[in-house]
A tleap script that builds the chain and sets N, CA, C and O, in Angstrom:
source leaprc.protein.ff14SB
mol = sequence {
  NMET SER ASN ASP GLN SER ASN ILE LYS LEU
  LYS ASN PRO LYS TYR ASP LEU GLU GLU ARG
  THR ILE ARG PHE SER LYS ASN VAL ILE ASP
  LEU LEU LYS ILE ILE PRO GLU ASN ASN LEU
  THR LYS PRO VAL ILE ASN GLN LEU ILE ARG
  SER ALA THR SER ILE GLY ALA ASN TYR HIE
  GLU ALA ASP GLU ALA SER SER LYS LYS TYR
  PHE ILE ASN LYS VAL LEU ILE ALA LYS LYS
  GLU THR LYS GLU THR LYS TYR TRP LEU ARG
  ILE ILE SER HIE ILE TYR PRO PRO CYS ILE
  GLU LYS SER ARG PHE LEU TRP LYS GLU THR
  GLN GLU PHE ASN LEU ILE PHE SER SER ILE
  ILE ILE ASN CYS LYS LYS LYS LYS GLU CASN
}
set mol.1.N position { 64.314 49.858 61.815 }
set mol.1.CA position { 63.849 48.624 61.435 }
set mol.1.C position { 64.217 48.253 59.970 }
set mol.1.O position { 64.038 49.022 59.026 }
set mol.2.N position { 64.689 47.145 59.878 }
set mol.2.CA position { 65.241 46.710 58.452 }
set mol.2.C position { 64.035 46.480 57.622 }
set mol.2.O position { 62.942 46.304 58.162 }
set mol.3.N position { 64.200 46.471 56.171 }
set mol.3.CA position { 63.203 45.966 55.284 }
set mol.3.C position { 62.601 44.764 55.573 }
set mol.3.O position { 61.371 44.712 55.598 }
set mol.4.N position { 63.319 43.715 55.812 }
set mol.4.CA position { 62.860 42.420 56.165 }
set mol.4.C position { 61.960 42.355 57.394 }
set mol.4.O position { 61.028 41.556 57.483 }
set mol.5.N position { 62.285 43.228 58.328 }
set mol.5.CA position { 61.410 43.315 59.532 }
set mol.5.C position { 60.044 44.083 59.216 }
set mol.5.O position { 59.022 43.824 59.852 }
set mol.6.N position { 60.074 44.886 58.367 }
set mol.6.CA position { 58.914 45.698 58.043 }
set mol.6.C position { 57.984 44.742 57.312 }
set mol.6.O position { 56.777 44.783 57.552 }
set mol.7.N position { 58.500 43.864 56.412 }
set mol.7.CA position { 57.745 42.965 55.660 }
set mol.7.C position { 57.103 42.010 56.432 }
set mol.7.O position { 55.946 41.694 56.155 }
set mol.8.N position { 57.758 41.450 57.467 }
set mol.8.CA position { 57.294 40.490 58.345 }
set mol.8.C position { 56.126 41.178 59.168 }
set mol.8.O position { 55.048 40.588 59.245 }
set mol.9.N position { 56.300 42.378 59.772 }
set mol.9.CA position { 55.228 42.985 60.294 }
set mol.9.C position { 53.987 43.197 59.511 }
set mol.9.O position { 52.899 43.060 60.070 }
set mol.10.N position { 54.071 43.541 58.178 }
set mol.10.CA position { 53.014 43.611 57.307 }
set mol.10.C position { 52.191 42.306 57.217 }
set mol.10.O position { 50.965 42.279 57.102 }
set mol.11.N position { 52.991 41.237 57.281 }
set mol.11.CA position { 52.246 39.930 57.188 }
set mol.11.C position { 51.688 39.331 58.354 }
set mol.11.O position { 51.072 38.266 58.320 }
set mol.12.N position { 51.915 40.069 59.496 }
set mol.12.CA position { 51.267 39.707 60.775 }
set mol.12.C position { 49.698 39.531 60.598 }
set mol.12.O position { 48.964 40.444 60.219 }
set mol.13.N position { 49.337 38.446 60.867 }
set mol.13.CA position { 47.862 38.083 60.635 }
set mol.13.C position { 46.870 39.065 61.452 }
set mol.13.O position { 45.789 39.460 61.014 }
set mol.14.N position { 47.367 39.362 62.599 }
set mol.14.CA position { 46.401 40.351 63.226 }
set mol.14.C position { 46.238 41.588 62.587 }
set mol.14.O position { 45.202 42.209 62.825 }
set mol.15.N position { 47.118 42.089 61.771 }
set mol.15.CA position { 46.986 43.238 61.046 }
set mol.15.C position { 46.566 43.160 59.635 }
set mol.15.O position { 46.344 44.171 58.968 }
set mol.16.N position { 46.453 41.921 59.167 }
set mol.16.CA position { 45.843 41.597 57.882 }
set mol.16.C position { 44.472 41.605 57.792 }
set mol.16.O position { 43.976 40.503 58.028 }
set mol.17.N position { 43.603 42.588 57.496 }
set mol.17.CA position { 42.292 42.722 57.785 }
set mol.17.C position { 41.510 41.630 57.036 }
set mol.17.O position { 40.558 41.008 57.508 }
set mol.18.N position { 42.046 41.472 55.776 }
set mol.18.CA position { 41.217 40.314 54.967 }
set mol.18.C position { 41.400 39.052 55.753 }
set mol.18.O position { 40.363 38.486 56.097 }
set mol.19.N position { 42.532 38.523 56.092 }
set mol.19.CA position { 42.576 37.419 56.891 }
set mol.19.C position { 41.965 37.421 58.160 }
set mol.19.O position { 41.481 36.354 58.539 }
set mol.20.N position { 41.890 38.462 58.929 }
set mol.20.CA position { 41.191 38.523 60.219 }
set mol.20.C position { 39.845 38.488 59.961 }
set mol.20.O position { 39.123 37.932 60.789 }
set mol.21.N position { 39.280 39.058 58.798 }
set mol.21.CA position { 37.669 38.874 58.649 }
set mol.21.C position { 37.403 37.504 58.311 }
set mol.21.O position { 36.447 36.913 58.814 }
set mol.22.N position { 38.193 36.951 57.482 }
set mol.22.CA position { 37.748 35.407 57.233 }
set mol.22.C position { 37.994 34.542 58.457 }
set mol.22.O position { 37.281 33.544 58.558 }
set mol.23.N position { 39.012 34.804 59.521 }
set mol.23.CA position { 39.208 34.167 60.667 }
set mol.23.C position { 37.872 34.463 61.552 }
set mol.23.O position { 37.295 33.553 62.147 }
set mol.24.N position { 37.511 35.577 61.579 }
set mol.24.CA position { 36.355 35.930 62.380 }
set mol.24.C position { 35.091 35.258 61.898 }
set mol.24.O position { 34.289 34.774 62.697 }
set mol.25.N position { 34.917 35.229 60.606 }
set mol.25.CA position { 33.678 34.500 59.914 }
set mol.25.C position { 33.724 32.974 60.254 }
set mol.25.O position { 32.698 32.420 60.652 }
set mol.26.N position { 34.857 32.308 60.110 }
set mol.26.CA position { 35.192 30.874 60.629 }
set mol.26.C position { 34.757 30.757 62.057 }
set mol.26.O position { 33.955 29.890 62.401 }
set mol.27.N position { 35.348 31.736 63.003 }
set mol.27.CA position { 34.951 31.612 64.400 }
set mol.27.C position { 33.322 31.648 64.599 }
set mol.27.O position { 32.707 30.848 65.305 }
set mol.28.N position { 32.828 32.551 63.969 }
set mol.28.CA position { 31.238 32.721 64.091 }
set mol.28.C position { 30.602 31.288 63.714 }
set mol.28.O position { 29.754 30.703 64.389 }
set mol.29.N position { 31.130 30.868 62.595 }
set mol.29.CA position { 30.488 29.450 62.054 }
set mol.29.C position { 30.761 28.432 63.054 }
set mol.29.O position { 29.895 27.595 63.308 }
set mol.30.N position { 31.931 28.428 63.667 }
set mol.30.CA position { 32.248 27.377 64.649 }
set mol.30.C position { 31.398 27.474 65.864 }
set mol.30.O position { 30.961 26.487 66.456 }
set mol.31.N position { 31.175 28.762 66.223 }
set mol.31.CA position { 30.054 28.994 67.348 }
set mol.31.C position { 28.778 28.424 67.000 }
set mol.31.O position { 28.176 27.658 67.753 }
set mol.32.N position { 28.327 28.809 65.795 }
set mol.32.CA position { 27.055 28.347 65.467 }
set mol.32.C position { 26.844 26.918 65.228 }
set mol.32.O position { 25.686 26.501 65.183 }
set mol.33.N position { 27.733 26.201 65.086 }
set mol.33.CA position { 27.776 24.812 64.794 }
set mol.33.C position { 27.352 24.113 66.162 }
set mol.33.O position { 26.718 23.060 66.106 }
set mol.34.N position { 27.707 24.707 67.448 }
set mol.34.CA position { 27.427 23.959 68.590 }
set mol.34.C position { 26.077 24.417 69.094 }
set mol.34.O position { 25.711 23.935 70.166 }
set mol.35.N position { 25.310 25.246 68.500 }
set mol.35.CA position { 23.971 25.737 69.078 }
set mol.35.C position { 23.089 24.921 68.283 }
set mol.35.O position { 23.163 24.840 67.057 }
set mol.36.N position { 22.065 24.183 69.167 }
set mol.36.CA position { 21.102 23.382 68.614 }
set mol.36.C position { 20.129 24.146 67.758 }
set mol.36.O position { 19.794 25.259 68.164 }
set mol.37.N position { 19.652 23.717 66.679 }
set mol.37.CA position { 18.768 24.270 65.815 }
set mol.37.C position { 17.310 24.073 66.326 }
set mol.37.O position { 16.912 22.923 66.513 }
set mol.38.N position { 16.490 25.143 66.563 }
set mol.38.CA position { 15.170 24.909 66.839 }
set mol.38.C position { 14.331 26.180 66.370 }
set mol.38.O position { 14.894 27.118 65.806 }
set mol.39.N position { 12.975 26.172 66.622 }
set mol.39.CA position { 12.281 27.399 66.102 }
set mol.39.C position { 12.870 28.673 66.717 }
set mol.39.O position { 12.870 29.688 66.021 }
set mol.40.N position { 13.280 28.705 67.729 }
set mol.40.CA position { 13.849 29.953 68.279 }
set mol.40.C position { 15.269 30.302 67.809 }
set mol.40.O position { 15.463 31.442 67.385 }
set mol.41.N position { 16.264 29.428 67.849 }
set mol.41.CA position { 17.522 29.625 67.432 }
set mol.41.C position { 17.743 29.855 65.761 }
set mol.41.O position { 18.510 30.647 65.214 }
set mol.42.N position { 16.982 29.071 65.261 }
set mol.42.CA position { 17.217 28.980 63.709 }
set mol.42.C position { 17.221 30.527 62.978 }
set mol.42.O position { 18.150 30.873 62.248 }
set mol.43.N position { 16.117 31.357 63.261 }
set mol.43.CA position { 16.300 32.685 62.720 }
set mol.43.C position { 17.363 33.454 63.160 }
set mol.43.O position { 17.882 34.213 62.342 }
set mol.44.N position { 17.824 33.404 64.384 }
set mol.44.CA position { 18.832 34.187 64.955 }
set mol.44.C position { 20.181 33.529 64.308 }
set mol.44.O position { 21.080 34.304 63.980 }
set mol.45.N position { 20.343 32.184 64.122 }
set mol.45.CA position { 21.555 31.779 63.485 }
set mol.45.C position { 21.731 32.327 62.093 }
set mol.45.O position { 22.800 32.759 61.662 }
set mol.46.N position { 20.532 32.272 61.385 }
set mol.46.CA position { 20.638 32.597 59.948 }
set mol.46.C position { 21.112 34.259 59.941 }
set mol.46.O position { 21.967 34.703 59.174 }
set mol.47.N position { 20.465 34.967 60.832 }
set mol.47.CA position { 20.645 36.535 60.692 }
set mol.47.C position { 22.136 36.697 61.091 }
set mol.47.O position { 22.882 37.459 60.476 }
set mol.48.N position { 22.541 35.940 62.160 }
set mol.48.CA position { 24.154 36.232 62.519 }
set mol.48.C position { 25.159 35.538 61.370 }
set mol.48.O position { 26.251 36.053 61.132 }
set mol.49.N position { 24.833 34.668 60.871 }
set mol.49.CA position { 25.818 34.141 59.868 }
set mol.49.C position { 25.766 35.086 58.744 }
set mol.49.O position { 26.851 35.346 58.223 }
set mol.50.N position { 24.624 35.697 58.231 }
set mol.50.CA position { 24.558 36.750 57.286 }
set mol.50.C position { 25.396 37.941 57.556 }
set mol.50.O position { 26.246 38.382 56.784 }
set mol.51.N position { 25.054 38.476 58.840 }
set mol.51.CA position { 25.787 39.675 59.031 }
set mol.51.C position { 27.157 39.538 59.230 }
set mol.51.O position { 27.929 40.346 58.715 }
set mol.52.N position { 27.576 38.560 59.953 }
set mol.52.CA position { 28.971 38.193 60.339 }
set mol.52.C position { 29.904 37.999 59.158 }
set mol.52.O position { 31.006 38.539 59.063 }
set mol.53.N position { 29.367 37.184 58.272 }
set mol.53.CA position { 30.176 36.932 57.077 }
set mol.53.C position { 30.197 38.053 55.895 }
set mol.53.O position { 31.036 38.141 54.998 }
set mol.54.N position { 29.066 38.887 56.118 }
set mol.54.CA position { 29.096 40.108 55.339 }
set mol.54.C position { 30.123 41.139 55.616 }
set mol.54.O position { 30.424 41.956 54.746 }
set mol.55.N position { 30.716 41.140 56.874 }
set mol.55.CA position { 31.553 42.058 57.295 }
set mol.55.C position { 32.741 41.839 56.330 }
set mol.55.O position { 33.146 42.779 55.646 }
set mol.56.N position { 33.291 40.644 56.266 }
set mol.56.CA position { 34.561 40.389 55.392 }
set mol.56.C position { 34.304 40.367 53.950 }
set mol.56.O position { 35.174 40.680 53.137 }
set mol.57.N position { 33.083 39.989 53.611 }
set mol.57.CA position { 32.679 40.046 52.129 }
set mol.57.C position { 32.772 41.581 51.655 }
set mol.57.O position { 33.245 41.880 50.559 }
set mol.58.N position { 32.349 42.400 52.445 }
set mol.58.CA position { 32.226 43.879 52.044 }
set mol.58.C position { 33.649 44.388 52.142 }
set mol.58.O position { 34.042 45.093 51.213 }
set mol.59.N position { 34.406 44.147 53.065 }
set mol.59.CA position { 35.681 44.507 53.234 }
set mol.59.C position { 36.499 43.969 52.041 }
set mol.59.O position { 37.283 44.737 51.485 }
set mol.60.N position { 36.382 42.845 51.663 }
set mol.60.CA position { 37.306 42.259 50.626 }
set mol.60.C position { 36.795 42.942 49.282 }
set mol.60.O position { 37.664 43.243 48.463 }
set mol.61.N position { 35.568 43.194 49.004 }
set mol.61.CA position { 35.065 43.891 47.885 }
set mol.61.C position { 35.504 45.454 47.863 }
set mol.61.O position { 35.638 46.115 46.833 }
set mol.62.N position { 35.692 45.894 49.105 }
set mol.62.CA position { 36.155 47.344 49.026 }
set mol.62.C position { 37.556 47.391 48.702 }
set mol.62.O position { 38.024 48.317 48.039 }
set mol.63.N position { 38.331 46.316 49.193 }
set mol.63.CA position { 39.739 46.300 48.916 }
set mol.63.C position { 40.195 46.183 47.317 }
set mol.63.O position { 41.333 46.464 46.941 }
set mol.64.N position { 39.249 45.775 46.533 }
set mol.64.CA position { 39.319 45.660 45.111 }
set mol.64.C position { 38.568 46.866 44.344 }
set mol.64.O position { 38.442 46.824 43.120 }
set mol.65.N position { 38.067 47.955 45.120 }
set mol.65.CA position { 37.188 48.939 44.526 }
set mol.65.C position { 37.972 49.680 43.459 }
set mol.65.O position { 39.189 49.861 43.496 }
set mol.66.N position { 37.151 50.088 42.509 }
set mol.66.CA position { 37.532 50.739 41.364 }
set mol.66.C position { 37.579 52.309 41.462 }
set mol.66.O position { 38.162 53.024 40.647 }
set mol.67.N position { 36.831 52.787 42.660 }
set mol.67.CA position { 36.892 54.215 43.012 }
set mol.67.C position { 36.924 54.388 44.516 }
set mol.67.O position { 36.581 53.479 45.272 }
set mol.68.N position { 37.361 55.622 44.954 }
set mol.68.CA position { 37.445 55.903 46.419 }
set mol.68.C position { 36.026 55.865 46.978 }
set mol.68.O position { 35.727 55.455 48.100 }
set mol.69.N position { 35.079 56.407 45.936 }
set mol.69.CA position { 33.612 56.418 46.531 }
set mol.69.C position { 33.238 55.077 46.633 }
set mol.69.O position { 32.554 54.824 47.625 }
set mol.70.N position { 33.486 54.177 45.907 }
set mol.70.CA position { 32.883 52.780 45.912 }
set mol.70.C position { 33.665 52.069 47.081 }
set mol.70.O position { 33.096 51.132 47.641 }
set mol.71.N position { 34.992 52.461 47.512 }
set mol.71.CA position { 35.622 51.819 48.620 }
set mol.71.C position { 34.997 52.325 49.830 }
set mol.71.O position { 34.769 51.540 50.751 }
set mol.72.N position { 34.684 53.611 49.930 }
set mol.72.CA position { 34.075 54.040 51.099 }
set mol.72.C position { 32.778 53.518 51.450 }
set mol.72.O position { 32.461 53.188 52.592 }
set mol.73.N position { 31.944 53.444 50.299 }
set mol.73.CA position { 30.689 52.785 50.377 }
set mol.73.C position { 30.721 51.359 51.050 }
set mol.73.O position { 30.061 51.026 52.034 }
set mol.74.N position { 31.664 50.530 50.299 }
set mol.74.CA position { 31.824 49.277 50.924 }
set mol.74.C position { 32.169 49.107 52.306 }
set mol.74.O position { 31.613 48.285 53.034 }
set mol.75.N position { 33.205 49.982 52.717 }
set mol.75.CA position { 33.666 49.925 54.095 }
set mol.75.C position { 32.576 50.417 55.135 }
set mol.75.O position { 32.482 49.909 56.252 }
set mol.76.N position { 31.746 51.457 54.682 }
set mol.76.CA position { 30.507 51.712 55.406 }
set mol.76.C position { 29.619 50.612 55.745 }
set mol.76.O position { 29.168 50.365 56.863 }
set mol.77.N position { 29.389 49.888 54.510 }
set mol.77.CA position { 28.425 48.696 54.648 }
set mol.77.C position { 29.057 47.638 55.675 }
set mol.77.O position { 28.378 47.058 56.523 }
set mol.78.N position { 30.372 47.462 55.510 }
set mol.78.CA position { 31.026 46.429 56.404 }
set mol.78.C position { 30.745 47.089 57.979 }
set mol.78.O position { 30.290 46.419 58.906 }
set mol.79.N position { 31.032 48.214 58.053 }
set mol.79.CA position { 30.882 48.852 59.488 }
set mol.79.C position { 29.338 48.764 59.892 }
set mol.79.O position { 29.073 48.576 61.079 }
set mol.80.N position { 28.401 48.880 59.042 }
set mol.80.CA position { 27.015 48.622 59.328 }
set mol.80.C position { 26.756 47.137 59.938 }
set mol.80.O position { 26.170 46.822 60.974 }
set mol.81.N position { 27.329 46.401 59.042 }
set mol.81.CA position { 27.365 44.859 59.430 }
set mol.81.C position { 27.810 44.546 60.823 }
set mol.81.O position { 27.210 43.737 61.531 }
set mol.82.N position { 29.009 45.285 61.251 }
set mol.82.CA position { 29.402 45.032 62.508 }
set mol.82.C position { 28.474 45.387 63.543 }
set mol.82.O position { 28.377 44.694 64.556 }
set mol.83.N position { 27.732 46.498 63.344 }
set mol.83.CA position { 26.791 46.811 64.419 }
set mol.83.C position { 25.548 45.672 64.456 }
set mol.83.O position { 25.101 45.182 65.493 }
set mol.84.N position { 25.145 45.397 63.250 }
set mol.84.CA position { 24.083 44.185 63.364 }
set mol.84.C position { 24.808 42.935 63.864 }
set mol.84.O position { 24.132 42.205 64.589 }
set mol.85.N position { 25.966 42.588 63.624 }
set mol.85.CA position { 26.537 41.423 64.256 }
set mol.85.C position { 26.573 41.393 65.692 }
set mol.85.O position { 26.251 40.368 66.291 }
set mol.86.N position { 26.979 42.545 66.356 }
set mol.86.CA position { 27.013 42.784 67.675 }
set mol.86.C position { 25.651 42.486 68.257 }
set mol.86.O position { 25.575 41.786 69.266 }
set mol.87.N position { 24.584 42.973 67.683 }
set mol.87.CA position { 23.352 42.771 68.153 }
set mol.87.C position { 22.893 41.385 68.153 }
set mol.87.O position { 22.282 40.940 69.124 }
set mol.88.N position { 23.180 40.590 67.005 }
set mol.88.CA position { 22.728 39.243 67.031 }
set mol.88.C position { 23.655 38.280 67.909 }
set mol.88.O position { 23.216 37.175 68.228 }
set mol.89.N position { 24.813 38.648 68.266 }
set mol.89.CA position { 25.711 37.899 69.268 }
set mol.89.C position { 25.031 38.247 70.611 }
set mol.89.O position { 25.013 37.303 71.400 }
set mol.90.N position { 24.577 39.176 70.961 }
set mol.90.CA position { 24.133 39.472 72.222 }
set mol.90.C position { 22.594 38.542 72.444 }
set mol.90.O position { 22.305 37.966 73.493 }
set mol.91.N position { 21.784 38.567 71.276 }
set mol.91.CA position { 20.601 37.669 71.260 }
set mol.91.C position { 20.917 36.388 71.446 }
set mol.91.O position { 20.474 35.724 72.383 }
set mol.92.N position { 21.834 35.882 70.425 }
set mol.92.CA position { 22.243 34.408 70.597 }
set mol.92.C position { 22.760 33.937 71.961 }
set mol.92.O position { 22.430 32.871 72.480 }
set mol.93.N position { 23.667 34.900 72.532 }
set mol.93.CA position { 23.924 34.484 74.094 }
set mol.93.C position { 22.794 34.556 75.059 }
set mol.93.O position { 22.914 33.975 76.138 }
set mol.94.N position { 21.717 35.206 74.778 }
set mol.94.CA position { 20.612 35.105 75.613 }
set mol.94.C position { 19.712 33.833 75.343 }
set mol.94.O position { 19.123 33.262 76.260 }
set mol.95.N position { 19.645 33.431 74.037 }
set mol.95.CA position { 18.895 32.269 73.774 }
set mol.95.C position { 19.645 31.091 74.118 }
set mol.95.O position { 19.037 30.109 74.544 }
set mol.96.N position { 20.890 31.075 73.983 }
set mol.96.CA position { 21.865 29.768 74.216 }
set mol.96.C position { 22.955 30.348 75.177 }
set mol.96.O position { 24.012 30.767 74.705 }
set mol.97.N position { 22.703 30.375 76.551 }
set mol.97.CA position { 23.695 30.868 77.455 }
set mol.97.C position { 25.082 30.048 77.475 }
set mol.97.O position { 26.102 30.608 77.878 }
set mol.98.N position { 25.100 28.728 77.037 }
set mol.98.CA position { 26.498 28.146 77.094 }
set mol.98.C position { 27.488 28.862 76.116 }
set mol.98.O position { 28.700 28.687 76.234 }
set mol.99.N position { 27.010 29.590 75.246 }
set mol.99.CA position { 27.880 30.273 74.236 }
set mol.99.C position { 28.242 31.765 74.624 }
set mol.99.O position { 28.682 32.587 73.820 }
set mol.100.N position { 27.986 32.010 76.016 }
set mol.100.CA position { 28.257 33.532 76.122 }
set mol.100.C position { 29.651 33.876 76.133 }
set mol.100.O position { 29.935 34.996 75.708 }
set mol.101.N position { 30.623 33.091 76.559 }
set mol.101.CA position { 31.986 33.611 76.577 }
set mol.101.C position { 32.445 33.717 75.208 }
set mol.101.O position { 33.028 34.745 74.863 }
set mol.102.N position { 32.236 32.711 74.337 }
set mol.102.CA position { 32.671 32.769 72.921 }
set mol.102.C position { 32.137 34.021 72.236 }
set mol.102.O position { 32.792 34.797 71.540 }
set mol.103.N position { 30.792 34.099 72.553 }
set mol.103.CA position { 29.997 35.415 71.928 }
set mol.103.C position { 30.776 36.753 72.471 }
set mol.103.O position { 31.061 37.679 71.712 }
set mol.104.N position { 31.049 36.750 73.692 }
set mol.104.CA position { 31.809 38.039 74.235 }
set mol.104.C position { 33.033 38.293 73.518 }
set mol.104.O position { 33.321 39.411 73.090 }
set mol.105.N position { 33.899 37.070 73.356 }
set mol.105.CA position { 35.116 37.401 72.466 }
set mol.105.C position { 34.898 37.884 71.033 }
set mol.105.O position { 35.573 38.785 70.534 }
set mol.106.N position { 33.825 37.174 70.337 }
set mol.106.CA position { 33.495 37.683 69.096 }
set mol.106.C position { 32.869 39.138 69.108 }
set mol.106.O position { 33.013 39.958 68.201 }
set mol.107.N position { 32.270 39.299 70.085 }
set mol.107.CA position { 31.564 40.726 70.203 }
set mol.107.C position { 32.746 41.821 70.199 }
set mol.107.O position { 32.790 42.829 69.494 }
set mol.108.N position { 33.640 41.416 71.091 }
set mol.108.CA position { 34.864 42.360 71.173 }
set mol.108.C position { 35.596 42.512 69.800 }
set mol.108.O position { 35.983 43.600 69.376 }
set mol.109.N position { 35.742 41.387 69.179 }
set mol.109.CA position { 36.528 41.417 67.874 }
set mol.109.C position { 35.536 42.222 66.796 }
set mol.109.O position { 36.063 42.866 65.890 }
set mol.110.N position { 34.147 42.167 66.918 }
set mol.110.CA position { 33.376 43.049 65.947 }
set mol.110.C position { 33.717 44.525 66.374 }
set mol.110.O position { 34.008 45.355 65.513 }
set mol.111.N position { 33.682 44.816 67.601 }
set mol.111.CA position { 33.837 46.294 67.972 }
set mol.111.C position { 35.221 46.732 67.554 }
set mol.111.O position { 35.390 47.923 67.294 }
set mol.112.N position { 36.148 45.949 67.471 }
set mol.112.CA position { 37.481 46.251 66.912 }
set mol.112.C position { 37.313 46.529 65.395 }
set mol.112.O position { 37.829 47.515 64.870 }
set mol.113.N position { 36.613 45.673 64.749 }
set mol.113.CA position { 36.453 45.985 63.325 }
set mol.113.C position { 35.619 47.321 63.112 }
set mol.113.O position { 35.940 48.136 62.246 }
set mol.114.N position { 34.585 47.488 63.912 }
set mol.114.CA position { 33.912 48.833 63.841 }
set mol.114.C position { 34.692 50.038 63.864 }
set mol.114.O position { 34.579 50.991 63.093 }
set mol.115.N position { 35.644 49.881 64.998 }
set mol.115.CA position { 36.624 51.045 65.177 }
set mol.115.C position { 37.684 51.178 64.094 }
set mol.115.O position { 38.102 52.298 63.805 }
set mol.116.N position { 38.121 50.130 63.506 }
set mol.116.CA position { 39.054 50.038 62.274 }
set mol.116.C position { 38.341 50.732 61.049 }
set mol.116.O position { 38.948 51.554 60.363 }
set mol.117.N position { 37.100 50.392 60.810 }
set mol.117.CA position { 36.471 50.737 59.671 }
set mol.117.C position { 36.076 52.255 59.848 }
set mol.117.O position { 36.183 53.063 58.925 }
set mol.118.N position { 35.643 52.557 61.020 }
set mol.118.CA position { 35.388 54.050 61.328 }
set mol.118.C position { 36.653 54.941 61.079 }
set mol.118.O position { 36.544 56.062 60.581 }
set mol.119.N position { 37.931 54.369 61.465 }
set mol.119.CA position { 39.226 55.163 61.283 }
set mol.119.C position { 39.549 55.063 59.624 }
set mol.119.O position { 40.057 56.059 59.107 }
set mol.120.N position { 39.307 54.055 58.904 }
set mol.120.CA position { 39.376 54.024 57.527 }
set mol.120.C position { 38.576 55.015 56.768 }
set mol.120.O position { 39.056 55.705 55.868 }
set mol.121.N position { 37.105 55.074 57.233 }
set mol.121.CA position { 36.454 56.040 56.588 }
set mol.121.C position { 36.799 57.522 56.871 }
set mol.121.O position { 36.720 58.389 56.000 }
set mol.122.N position { 37.192 57.762 58.165 }
set mol.122.CA position { 37.533 59.078 58.399 }
set mol.122.C position { 38.826 59.610 57.694 }
set mol.122.O position { 38.874 60.749 57.229 }
set mol.123.N position { 39.844 58.749 57.639 }
set mol.123.CA position { 41.128 58.921 56.858 }
set mol.123.C position { 40.789 59.115 55.445 }
set mol.123.O position { 41.336 60.053 54.866 }
set mol.124.N position { 39.959 58.358 54.795 }
set mol.124.CA position { 39.514 58.601 53.378 }
set mol.124.C position { 38.822 59.740 53.053 }
set mol.124.O position { 38.995 60.304 51.972 }
set mol.125.N position { 38.012 60.151 53.935 }
set mol.125.CA position { 37.289 61.448 53.866 }
set mol.125.C position { 38.209 62.677 53.925 }
set mol.125.O position { 38.075 63.717 53.280 }
set mol.126.N position { 39.243 62.344 54.886 }
set mol.126.CA position { 40.202 63.597 55.044 }
set mol.126.C position { 41.070 63.586 53.866 }
set mol.126.O position { 41.493 64.679 53.491 }
set mol.127.N position { 41.397 62.566 53.240 }
set mol.127.CA position { 42.388 62.702 52.086 }
set mol.127.C position { 41.444 63.241 50.981 }
set mol.127.O position { 41.920 64.084 50.220 }
set mol.128.N position { 40.197 62.860 50.812 }
set mol.128.CA position { 39.269 63.315 49.811 }
set mol.128.C position { 39.143 64.865 49.869 }
set mol.128.O position { 38.987 65.512 48.834 }
set mol.129.N position { 39.208 65.403 50.991 }
set mol.129.CA position { 38.869 66.875 51.176 }
set mol.129.C position { 40.344 67.833 50.789 }
set mol.129.O position { 40.351 68.991 50.373 }
set mol.130.N position { 41.410 67.050 51.038 }
set mol.130.CA position { 42.778 67.603 50.728 }
set mol.130.C position { 43.175 67.705 49.237 }
set mol.130.O position { 44.279 68.149 48.921 }
savepdb mol mol.pdb
quit
């Protein structure tokens, strides 16, 4: 593979985790815009928006970490937020069934983030031991 091809591959948005987390946050926001707000949905919407956008915010902060320990801590928080987001996506789907398909798509994306963050953490800890 030539150098130009490898640069193109690195810029692929699917593999740019910062861009991917931003896109994910926007997709969650778009989903929540269509859900009518009432006493039942409002607290769930608030929780989901907080946890979903926190995934990217913590990853972005990790990316600028001043130490490996701080980096791992922020990635761990992002991973924790993926679990919370998966929970709230399931709850919002139950409360407002018309969003089930979109929620499933977002749930799968959240699961992928969880796996990616787990891998990052494992690799960082391995490097730390060596």
